[in-house]
C-alpha positions in Angstrom: 50.3 3.9 90.8 49.4 0.7 92.5 52.1 -1.9 92.6 50.3 -4.1 90.1 50.1 -1.3 87.5 53.8 -0.3 88.0 54.9 -3.9 87.8 53.1 -4.4 84.5 54.7 -1.2 83.1 58.1 -2.1 84.3 57.9 -5.6 82.8 57.1 -3.9 79.4 59.8 -1.2 79.9 57.2 1.6 79.6 58.0 5.1 80.8 55.3 7.4 82.2 54.9 11.1 82.2 52.1 12.9 84.0 50.5 16.3 83.4 48.3 17.1 86.4 45.9 20.0 87.2 43.5 19.3 90.1 45.4 16.2 91.3 48.5 18.5 91.8 51.1 15.8 91.5 49.2 13.1 93.4 49.4 10.6 90.5 53.1 11.1 90.2 53.6 11.0 94.0 51.7 7.6 94.2 53.8 6.3 91.3 57.0 7.2 93.1 56.0 5.1 96.1 56.1 1.9 94.0 59.3 -0.3 94.2 59.2 -0.1 90.3 59.2 3.7 90.2 62.8 3.9 88.9 61.8 1.7 86.0 58.6 3.5 85.0 58.7 7.1 86.1 60.0 9.7 83.7 58.5 12.8 85.5 55.6 15.2 85.4 54.2 18.7 85.3 51.8 20.2 87.7 49.6 22.7 86.0 47.3 23.6 88.8 47.2 27.3 88.0 45.8 28.3 84.6 49.0 30.3 83.9 51.0 27.0 83.7 48.6 25.6 81.1 48.8 28.8 79.0 52.4 29.9 79.5 54.4 26.7 79.8 52.2 24.2 77.9 50.9 26.7 75.4 47.3 25.8 75.6 45.5 28.6 73.7 43.4 30.9 75.9 40.5 30.7 73.4 40.3 26.9 73.9 40.3 27.3 77.7 37.6 30.0 77.4 35.6 27.7 75.1 35.8 24.5 77.2 37.0 25.6 80.7 40.3 24.6 82.3 38.6 21.6 83.8 37.4 19.7 80.7 38.0 16.7 78.5 39.1 18.9 75.7 41.8 20.7 77.7 43.0 17.5 79.3 43.5 16.0 75.8 45.4 19.1 74.8 47.7 18.8 77.8 49.0 15.5 76.4 49.2 16.8 72.8 51.3 19.8 73.8 53.5 17.9 76.3 54.5 15.3 73.7 56.6 17.9 72.0 58.5 18.5 75.3 59.1 14.9 76.6 59.4 11.5 75.1 57.4 8.9 77.1 55.6 5.7 76.2 52.6 6.7 78.3 51.2 10.1 79.2 48.6 10.6 81.8 46.8 14.0 82.0 44.2 15.0 84.5 42.1 18.0 85.2 39.0 18.4 87.4 37.2 19.9 90.3 38.7 18.7 93.6 37.0 21.4 95.5 34.9 24.5 95.0 36.2 27.4 92.9 36.6 26.1 89.4 34.1 25.8 86.6 31.7 23.6 88.5 28.0 23.6 87.5 25.0 21.3 87.6 26.4 19.1 84.8 30.0 19.3 86.2 29.8 19.2 90.0 32.7 19.3 92.4 34.4 15.9 92.3 34.3 15.7 88.5 37.6 14.7 86.9 38.7 14.3 83.3 41.7 12.2 82.5 43.4 11.0 79.3 45.9 8.2 78.8 48.1 8.2 75.8 49.4 4.8 74.8 50.4 3.2 71.5 49.8 6.4 69.5 46.2 6.9 70.8 44.6 9.1 73.4 41.9 7.4 75.5 39.5 9.8 77.3 37.8 9.3 80.6 35.7 11.1 83.1 34.5 10.3 86.6 32.7 11.7 89.6 34.5 11.1 92.9 32.8 11.8 96.2 34.1 12.5 99.7 36.7 14.8 101.1 39.6 15.8 98.8 42.0 13.1 99.7 39.3 10.4 99.3 38.5 11.9 95.8 42.2 11.7 94.9 42.5 8.1 96.0 39.4 7.1 94.0 40.7 9.0 90.9 44.1 7.3 91.3 42.5 3.8 91.6 40.4 4.4 88.4 43.4 5.6 86.5 45.4 2.5 87.5 42.5 0.2 86.5 42.2 1.8 83.1 45.9 1.9 82.5 46.2 -1.8 83.3 43.4 -2.6 80.9 45.0 -0.5 78.1 48.4 -2.0 78.5 47.2 -5.6 78.7 44.8 -5.2 75.8 47.2 -3.2 73.5 50.6 -4.7 73.9 
């Protein structure tokens, strides 16, 4: 998380938990680099492989088959199922298509990401298309998440 976002969260004493698929811990990693990480970071789960979504997080297979592992619906469910495991103020969940080999198609090309932010008892849903090499896509995704998180916290506190 950029320093501005982490500072805002620390000032409000908000704890964050991430659930990451395609980003594979990148959001949590970036958050840990902030000088405020000890104040805002609770932890996270990387659910890159489908088995983690189904076995650990108990996402029903029929939902994954209906929507695909990389979808807004499954991303929302990642937060809903994780809330029973950990108590955080903010949950950030992300799935997507960092590179070829997922459920990409014409409507959902490689570089498509879905992310949800839970804050103040509400889940906010987003999607974006990030271009470039994988690391550039992740930086862009992270920047978008931070901007949306700052807006949510500033407008709903």
